[in-house]
N, C-alpha and C positions, 0 to 999 in steps of 0.2 A: 352379256358382252364380256369377252375375256379381256383381262388386263394385258397390255403390251409391256415389254421390258422398259420402254421409255416412260411408262407410267410410274416407275419407282423413283423416289428421291435419291439421286446418285451421290455417293461420297466423292469429294474432290480427288481422292486417291485412285478412283476407278478409271478416270480418263485424263488425269492431269499429273504433272510431275510435282506439283506443290503438295506437301503433306498436310493432313488435317491439323496437326499441331501448329504449323506455320500459318495457316489460315486463321486459326483461333487467336494466335499471338498478335496478328495484325489488327484484330478487332478488339483486343483487350481494353485499352484505355478509352476508346470512343464508347464502347458498350458500358464500361463501368461508369462513365460520366452520365450517359443517358439513363441507364437503369437506376443509378444512385439518385439522380434527380427525380425520376419517376416515383421511387419509393418514398422520398421525402414529401413530394406533393400529394401522394395518396394519403399519407398520414395527416398532412395539413388539411386536405379536403375532408377527411373523415372527422377531424376535430370540429371544423366549422359546420359540417352537416349535423353533428350532434348538437352543437349550440343552437342551430336553426330549429332543429326538432324540439328541443326543450322550450325555446321561445314561442314556437307555434302553440304549444299546450299551456305554457305559462308566460304570458307576455311581459310580466314584471321582471323576468330573469335578465340581468344586465341591461335594464331599461334606461339607465342613466348615461350610457355611452352611445353617442350617435353612430360611431363606427361599427357598433355591434347590433344595430337594429336588424330586424328580420329581413327587411327589404335589401339589405346590403350583404348580410352574412350568407344567405342562401345562394345568390348568384356567385359570390366569391367561392363558396364551396364547390359549386357545380363547374365553374371554369377552371378551378385548380385540378379537379378530377379529369376534365376533358383534355385540357392542353398540357397541364403539368404531369398528370399521371398516365392516362390511357394513351395519349398520342405519343409521348416520349417512349413508353415501353414498346409500343407498336413500331416506332421508327428503329429502335435498337434491335429488336428481333429481325426486322426487315433487312437491315444492313448485314446482319450475320448470315441470314438465309441467302441473300444475293451473293455473298462471298462464297459460301459453301456450295450452293447449287451451280455457280459459275466456275468454280475451281480457280478463283483468283483472289489474291490478297486484297484486303480492303484498301482502296485507293485514297490517298491523302487523309490518313487518320487524324492528323492534327487539325485539318480543316473541319472534320466532324466534331472534334472536341471544341473548337471555337464556335461552331454552329450551335452545339448543345449549350454552351455558356450563354450565348446570345438568347437562345430560346428560353432558358431558365430565367434570365434577366427580364425578358419580356413578360413572362408569367408573373414574376414578382412585382414588376411595375404595374401590370394590369390588376393584380390582386389588391395592391395598395390604392390604386385609383378607384376601384369599385367600393372599397371600404370607406374611402374619402367622399363618396357620393358622385363620382365622375363616370358612372356607367353609361353606356350608350342607350340602355333600355331595351335592346333587342336580345331576346333569349338565345343562348349559344354564342352570342357575339357581343358580350358586354364590355370587353376590353376597349378602352379609348384608342384613338388613332396612333398616339405615340408608342403605346405598348404593342399595337398590331404591327408597326414597322419593325420592331425588334424581333418579333416572332417570324415575320416574313423573311427577314434577312437570315435569321438562324436556320430556318427551313431551307432556304436557297443554298446555303453552304453544305448542309447535310445532303440535299438532293444532288448537288454537283458530284459529291463523292460517290453517291450511290450509282449515278449514271456512269461515272468513270470506271467504277468497279465492274459494272455490267459490260461496258465496252471492252474491257481487258479480259473477259471470261475466256477460259480454255475449253469449257464444255459448251459447245455452240448451240445445241438443242435446248430449247426453253422447256422447263418443267412448268405444269400449270400454276404453281405458286408464284412463279416469276411473272406470269401474265397479270395476276392480281396486284402484285406489289408495284410493278412499273406503271400500271394504270392509276393506282392510288397515289403514286409519286407525283404524277402530273395533275391529278384531280384537285388536290388540296389548294395549291397556289392559284388555280383558276377560280374556284368558288370563293376562296378567302379574299382575294383581291377584288373580285366583282362585288361581293357583298359589302366590303369596306368602302369601295368607291361609291356605290349607289345608296348606301345607308348612312355612312359616316362622313366621308370626305366631301362628296357632292350629292347630298340626299335628294332622292326623288320625293314626290308629294303624293298625298292621298293614299288610297288603298294599295298602290304599287309598293309602298314600303312593307306592308304586311305580306304581300306576295313574295317579295324578295327574301324577307326574313324567314318565311316558311320554306322557301326553296333552299336557302343556305342550310338550315337545320336538317332538312330531309337529306341533302347531299352529304352532309358531314356524318350523320349517324346511320343513314341508309345506304350510303355508297362507300365512303372512305373507311369507316370503321368495319364494315362488313367485308370489304375487299382484303383488308389487312388481317382481320380475324380468320377468314376462311383460308387465306394463303398459309397461315400458321397451322390450321387444322389439316389441310391437305398435304402439308410437309411432315408434320410431327407424328400424325397417326400412323401412316404407312411406315415411317422410319422406326417408331418405337415398337410396333408389333411385328416388324420385319416381314412386311408383305407389301407388294406394289399397290398403288392406288388402283381401284377397280376399273375406272374408265376416264380417259381424257376427254371423251365426248360429253359425258355428263358434267365434267368440270367446265367445259366450254359453254354448255347450256347455262350453268350457274353464273359464269362470268358475264355473258351477254345479258342474261336476265337482270342481274344486279345493276349493270351499267345503264341499261335501257329503261328499266322500270323504277329503280330506286330513287332517281332524282325527281320524279314526277309526283310522288306521293307527299303526304304531310299536310295538305290543305283540308280542313274540315268541311263537311257538307253544309254547315250553317254559316260559313264565311260570307261576309257582305261583298260578294264578287259576282261577275257574270256567271250564270249557272253552269256554263260549259267548263269552267276552270275547276271547281270542286268535283264535278263529274269525272273529268279527266283524271284527277288525283285519285278518285275512288277506283276507277278502272285500272290505273297503274298499280295500286295497292293490291287488287285482286290478281293481277297478272304476276305480281311478285311471288305468288304461291308456286309458280312454275320453277324458278331457280331454287326455291326452298325445297320442293319435292325432289329435284335433281340432286341437291346436296345431301338430303336424307338418304336417298337410294345409294349414292356413292359411298357415303360413310357407312351405312348399314352393311353393304356388300363387301366393303373393305375389311371390316372388323368381324364379319361372320365367321363363327367357329373359333375366334380368338378372344372371347370375352374374359377368359381366365387371366390373360396377359394384362388386360385393362385393370382388373382388380389388384394385380400384383405390382404394377409399376406406379409409384406415386405421381410421376410426371404426367402420365397419360390420364390419370384420374382427373387432374385439373383440366386437361384438354377436353376430355369427355364431358365433364360437367359444363365447360364453356360451350360445347356444341348443344347440349340440352337447353342452356339459357338462350342461345341464339334461336333455336327452334321455337321456344315458347314466346320469346319477345317478338319474333316475326308474326306468329299467330295473333298476339295481342295487337300488333300494329294493324293487321287486317281487320280485327274486330273494331278498332277505332275508326277505320275508314268506311265501313259499311254503315249507311245512314240509319238502319234499323237499330243498331247497337251504339253507333257513334253519338247519337243524340242523348243517350242515357249516360255515356261515359265521359263526354268531353269536359264537363265541369267537375270531375272527381279527381281523386289521386291515381286513377288508373293510368293516365298518360305519363305522369312522372315515374310511376312504378315501372312502366315498360321501358322508359329511357334508362333508368337505373339498372334494370335487368340486362339491357343490351350492353351497357358500358361496364358496370361492375361484374356482372355475371358472365358475359361473353368475352369481351376484349381483354379485360384485366385478368380474368381467370385463365384464359388460354395463354397470355403472355407470361403469367406466373409459372405455369407448367413448363 
């Protein structure tokens, strides 16, 4: 399938009167705020993760401090990584891409700065709450309700600016990365508000809690992070090697595959639920191989014959390594879902390793590039 001219990530100067320098200048302070916060939280999460790792092997380390027990330090590290580091970095790059691809200056930059400050305040409050023992107990959703409100308000302000920027775009045709980013923009407030309502504000009872918790985690790491990460790959790889994206149609297969199948996976076969629910989750995890294959073909055919450029450009090395991490983590996710291997892996460190590879190796690495 030949690439069409529309498959290339266009510069704003190609079809708009606004210069690239003006676009970048409009994004400067919002991106500095978001990326600066992301860098700090990545460092904080790494420190807490190191403490948790030491305590796992030596329980006596910092054992006299209740705030630094393993059961508090590990979720604090994980939430700092997810919400403070990876999501902030993803939002920052997403705003810049929407501005560049749309050929429009970032709308309401001070609104984004205010949203970023609210977001960071929410992460800080949530981190302190977890260390103080006020975690909700649901993995990926440990922040208590008052911290979640700050996160939601901060995200709303950033989302309004992103939508306003897209509305003001001068390049009317959507590039594939914009599909992914706009879908992700709406996806998070939906899943975050639903999970908080049904698990924290007005908690449901029984096994429904476990189902909703699995659903939220699967949507966050299997849909939101994947959409944002692949949007960056589909934009930066063609741009850096100066070649159009191989196929919009393969990108469309990837998009709908991630949206349709990513949110149904994550429930283990041994879960104490009606048999059809884990079975449906397993089928969805297997079907997720379709968008994975489409992404691999699109990436492989885009970079074919230009591997020397990948090794020469430091930025694309990060992006390429992030793609490899995404591919491996997706295969690991499938291995967890298959009953034959899932029964052997579910109570090991295999699943946390897959999550770390998906966040650290995929999203953070691509955003760093």
